[in-house]
N, C-alpha and C positions, 0 to 999 in steps of 0.2 A: 534501935531496930531497925531505922531504916538504913544504918551506917553497915550494919550487919549481915542484911539481906544486899547488899550494894557489894560488900565484900565477895560474899556467896558467890554470886551471879559472874564476878569478875574472874575469881579463881577458877569457876565451872568454864567459864569463855578460855581462859588460858589452856585448862586441859584438853578443850576443843582444838583451839587453834594449835598447840603443839602436835596432836594426832594428824590433824589436818594436811600440816607441813612434812611430817613423816610419812604419809601415805603418800604426798606428791611426790618426794623424793626418790619412795621405792617404785612408785610407777614409771621414773625414767630411769633408773639404775637398772629393773630387769627388763625394761621397755615392755612391759605389759601391765595394762589395764582389764584384762577378758574379765576379774572378778567384778568389774564394776559395773551396772546397770542403767543405761543411758537417761533412765527417770533418777536416779540416786544421783548422776553427775547434773543432771537439771536441777534437780531439788535442793542442792548444797547451795547452788549459786545464786536461787532464787531466795531461800531463807536468810542469805547473809543480805543480799539487799532488801530485801523487805525489812530486816532487822536494823539497818545503816538507813533505810527512812526512817523507821521508827524511833531510832535514837535521836535523829535531827528534829523530827519535830519534838520529842521532849525534852531536847536540849540535855541529854545522859552522854557524855561523853565517854565513862567506860564502854559502852554498850556501839559509840561511832567506831570509838581507837581498835575494838576487836574486831569489828567488821574489817574497819579499813585493813588490819592487817590479814584477813581473813582470806580477803575477796581474791587476792594473788593467788593463792593457793586453791582456790577453788577454779580458779579460771587456768592455772596450773595443771587440776586434775582433768578439766575438759578439756583442752590440749590431748594432754595423756592420753584420752580415751579415743580424741580422733585419729592421734598417732597410732596406737598401740592396742586399743580395745578389739571388740570381736572376736578374742583369742588369736589373733596377729603377733607373729613375736617378730625377732629380725637377730636371732642369737645364732643361726645356722647349726640345723641338726639337734636342737632340745626342744622342735615345737611339738605338738601333737599328731600332725601330720605326715612331718618326718618319723616318726617311730612306727606309726602306722603302716607308711609304705615301707620301711624295713622290717615291720613282723609279714608283709603280706608276701617279702620278694624272701627271707631269711637271712637280711644280710645283718 
């Protein structure tokens, strides 16, 4: 039974890992992290660090390994949030401020 639980947790962790990396890549491809709240960014990183510590204390290599893999993605999301968060975009002309300005001037 312990092995089934361990395997289930490992699969769940891998699914989260893939999702976090896909989201990190999307932030940098779109140059937008406006949909991320600062609290989420902080929570992701804190959660991984807490699980890493727990995994080290109890000696569970799957927890340690997944955390070691996830932490760089969480740091990437944090960097992306600093660079592109809060609604800022750098793709010239596709941001909401430009659309609003065009609507006001009729251009």
